[in-house]
C-alpha positions in Angstrom: -9.4 -2.3 -15.7 -12.2 -3.9 -13.6 -11.0 -5.7 -10.5 -11.9 -9.1 -12.0 -10.7 -8.3 -15.6 -7.6 -9.9 -17.0 -4.4 -7.8 -17.1 -4.0 -6.7 -20.7 -0.3 -7.2 -21.5 2.0 -6.2 -24.4 5.3 -7.8 -25.2 8.0 -5.8 -26.8 11.4 -7.4 -27.8 13.4 -7.7 -31.0 14.4 -11.3 -30.2 11.8 -13.9 -31.2 13.0 -16.3 -28.4 12.6 -13.6 -25.8 9.1 -12.8 -26.9 8.3 -16.5 -26.9 9.6 -16.9 -23.4 7.5 -14.1 -22.0 4.5 -15.3 -23.9 4.8 -18.8 -22.3 5.1 -17.3 -18.8 2.0 -15.1 -19.3 -0.1 -17.8 -21.1 0.2 -19.9 -17.9 -1.6 -17.2 -16.0 -5.4 -17.1 -16.1 -5.5 -13.5 -15.0 -3.5 -12.2 -18.0 -4.3 -11.7 -21.7 -1.5 -10.9 -24.2 -3.1 -8.2 -26.5 -0.1 -7.9 -28.8 3.6 -8.1 -29.6 6.1 -5.7 -31.1 9.6 -6.3 -32.5 11.0 -2.8 -32.4 10.4 0.6 -30.8 8.3 2.1 -33.6 5.9 -0.9 -33.5 5.9 -0.7 -29.7 4.8 3.0 -29.6 2.0 2.3 -32.1 0.9 -0.9 -30.3 0.7 1.0 -26.9 -1.5 3.6 -28.5 -3.7 1.1 -30.3 -4.2 -1.6 -27.6 -3.9 0.6 -24.5 -2.5 -2.3 -22.4 -2.4 -2.3 -18.6 1.1 -3.7 -18.6 4.0 -3.7 -21.1 7.2 -5.8 -21.0 9.6 -3.5 -22.8 13.0 -4.5 -24.1 15.6 -1.8 -23.6 18.1 -2.5 -26.3 16.4 -2.5 -29.7 17.6 -1.3 -33.1 16.4 2.2 -34.1 14.2 3.3 -31.2 15.1 1.7 -27.9 12.9 1.1 -24.9 13.8 4.4 -23.3 13.0 6.2 -26.6 9.6 4.4 -26.7 8.7 6.0 -23.3 9.7 9.4 -24.5 7.7 8.9 -27.7 4.5 7.8 -26.0 4.9 10.2 -23.1 5.5 9.2 -19.5 2.0 10.2 -18.4 0.5 8.0 -21.1 2.7 4.9 -20.6 1.1 1.8 -19.1 2.7 0.1 -16.1 6.1 -1.0 -17.5 8.6 -3.7 -16.7 11.9 -3.3 -18.6 13.5 -6.4 -20.0 17.3 -6.0 -20.6 20.6 -7.8 -20.8 22.4 -4.7 -19.7 22.3 -4.1 -15.9 23.3 -0.5 -16.3 19.8 0.2 -17.7 18.2 -0.8 -14.4 18.8 2.6 -12.8 17.5 4.4 -15.9 14.4 2.2 -15.8 13.5 3.4 -12.4 14.3 7.0 -13.3 11.6 6.6 -16.1 9.1 5.2 -13.6 9.3 1.5 -14.7 8.0 -0.6 -11.8 10.7 -3.2 -12.2 13.2 -4.8 -14.6 14.1 -8.3 -15.7 17.7 -9.0 -16.4 18.2 -11.6 -19.1 18.3 -14.5 -18.6 15.8 -14.4 -15.8 14.1 -17.4 -14.0 10.5 -18.0 -13.2 10.8 -16.7 -9.6 12.3 -13.4 -10.7 9.5 -13.0 -13.3 6.9 -13.7 -10.6 8.3 -11.0 -8.4 8.3 -8.4 -11.1 4.8 -9.4 -12.2 3.3 -9.2 -8.7 4.9 -5.8 -8.2 3.3 -4.6 -11.4 0.0 -6.0 -10.5 0.0 -4.1 -7.2 0.7 -0.9 -9.0 -2.2 -1.6 -11.5 -4.6 -2.2 -8.6 -3.5 1.0 -6.9 -4.2 2.9 -10.2 -7.6 1.3 -10.3 -8.4 2.4 -6.7 -7.3 6.0 -7.5 -9.4 6.1 -10.6 -12.5 4.8 -8.8 -12.0 7.4 -6.0 -11.7 10.2 -8.6 -14.8 9.0 -10.4 -16.7 8.7 -7.1 -15.8 12.3 -6.1 -16.9 13.5 -9.6 -20.3 11.7 -9.3 -20.8 13.1 -5.8 -20.1 16.6 -7.1 -22.6 16.0 -10.0 -25.3 14.9 -7.6 -24.6 17.8 -5.2 -23.3 20.8 -7.1 -23.1 22.8 -3.9 -20.4 20.4 -2.8 -18.2 21.4 -5.7 -18.9 25.1 -5.1 -18.0 24.8 -1.4 -14.7 23.1 -2.2 -13.8 25.7 -4.9 -14.9 28.7 -2.9 -13.4 27.7 0.4 -10.7 30.1 1.7 -9.2 27.1 3.6 -6.6 25.2 1.6 -7.0 22.2 3.8 -8.7 18.9 3.2 -12.3 18.6 4.3 -13.1 15.3 2.6 -10.9 12.4 1.6 -11.9 9.8 -1.0 -11.0 6.2 0.1 -11.2 2.8 -1.5 -12.1 -0.4 0.3 -13.4 -3.9 -0.7 -14.3 -2.8 -4.2 -16.2 0.3 -3.1 -15.2 3.9 -2.7 -16.6 6.4 -0.3 -15.9 9.9 1.1 -14.6 10.3 4.6 -15.1 13.6 6.3 -11.9 14.9 8.0 -14.1 15.9 10.9 -14.6 12.2 11.7 -10.9 11.4 11.8 -9.5 10.9 15.4 -5.9 10.1 14.3 -3.8 8.8 11.4 -1.1 6.2 11.4 1.4 5.3 8.7 1.9 1.8 7.1 4.6 2.1 4.5 3.4 4.3 1.6 -0.1 4.0 2.9 -1.9 6.0 5.6 -4.6 4.6 7.9 -7.4 7.0 8.7 -8.9 6.1 12.0 -12.5 7.4 12.4 -15.4 6.9 14.7 -16.8 4.2 12.5 -13.7 2.3 11.5 -10.3 2.5 9.7 -9.8 3.5 6.1 -6.7 3.1 4.0 -5.4 5.6 1.4 -2.1 5.6 -0.6 -0.5 8.8 0.8 2.7 9.7 2.6 2.4 11.2 6.0 4.4 14.3 5.2 2.2 15.1 2.2 -1.0 14.4 4.2 0.1 16.4 7.2 0.7 19.5 5.0 -2.9 19.2 3.7 -4.6 19.1 7.2 -5.6 22.1 9.2 -2.8 22.7 11.7 -5.4 24.2 14.1 -7.0 20.8 14.3 -4.2 18.3 13.7 -0.7 17.8 14.8 2.0 15.4 13.7 3.3 13.8 16.9 5.5 11.1 15.3 6.9 10.4 11.9 4.2 7.7 11.6 1.3 9.4 13.5 -1.0 12.4 13.3 -3.6 13.1 16.0 -6.6 15.4 16.2 -5.9 17.9 18.9 -9.4 17.9 20.5 -9.2 14.1 20.8 -6.2 14.2 23.1 -7.2 13.3 26.6 -3.7 13.0 28.3 0.0 13.3 27.5 1.8 10.3 29.1 5.4 9.9 30.0 7.0 6.6 30.8 9.9 5.9 33.1 12.2 5.6 30.2 11.5 9.2 29.1 9.3 8.1 26.2 6.0 10.0 25.5 2.6 9.1 24.2 -0.9 10.6 24.1 -4.1 8.9 25.1 -7.1 9.8 23.0 -10.7 10.1 24.1 -11.5 6.6 22.9 -8.6 5.1 24.9 -6.2 4.7 22.0 -2.5 5.4 22.9 -0.3 7.0 20.2 3.5 7.4 20.6 5.0 10.9 20.6 8.6 11.4 19.5 10.8 13.4 21.9 11.4 16.0 19.2 7.7 16.8 18.9 6.6 16.8 22.5 7.3 20.5 23.1 5.2 21.5 20.0 2.4 19.2 21.2 2.4 20.8 24.7 2.4 24.3 23.2 -0.5 23.4 20.9 -2.5 22.0 23.8 -1.5 24.8 26.1 -0.2 22.4 28.8 3.3 22.0 30.3 2.7 19.0 32.5 2.2 15.3 31.7 0.9 12.4 33.5 3.3 9.7 34.4 2.3 6.4 32.7 2.5 3.7 35.4 
C-alpha cells in the first residue's frame, strides 16, 4: 500500500446491522475504501484471497466457519491486519494469540472504534516501511552484486548494514557509523555521525546481532560503541554514565558497569561533578 493510498478494508460479519454499522464508520473516513463484505467464514476466506485487503474487520462468532477458523484457513502469514469484532469477551485473548491487532466488543462506540482503527493503521504503516526497506536492500544488491556476495560469504554473523525508513525514503546505514543506540518502546534509535535513524527493533534482539567486540549494552535501553567511549562517569548517588567522544552522555546501569570496565580495560572512573 502506498503511503497516500486508501486503506483497503474488508467487513466480515453474519449480522446485516453489524456490517452496516462498520460500513458507516468506514465510509466517513476519506482514507479508507471498503473493498467488500462477507456474511460467513467461507465467504471471508475467499474475499481475503480475492481482494487482498490491508485491513479486515472479522466477526468471531459465525455459523459454520468462525473468525478463528478463517485465520487458520487463510494462514496466519497471509492474513491482512485484523481487528476482531465480537460479542464474547473471552475471545479477546484468543484474538491476540492469533496476532489480531485489536478487538471490538459489541456494542462498541465511535471512540473505541477509532482507537482500534488507529492501532491497525500504525501496524499497516510499519508493514509498509519494512517492505520498502526489504525492496531497497534487494535493489542495492542488484546494482552491486558484490554487496550480496560479501554479506553471504562473511564469516561474521553480525550486522554490517541496517536498512532504515524515514520520511518516505529508505536508506542503508553502515554499522560502522553508529556511535550509540537508544530504545524508544518497540523502536530503536540509531545515532550516527550524520543524524538519528529509527528502526522497529527490540534492544535485546539488536544487541545479539551486533559485534560484541565493538558494541556493549550498558543499559536496558542503551548500547554504545566501545571506541566512542571517552570517560566513565560516577555521580555522588552511585549512578554511572559514559561520555562519548561527541559529548553525549549515556546512562549505565549498576549491573553492567563491571562488564563495561572489563571491556574497556579500566578499573577507575571519573567522578561527575
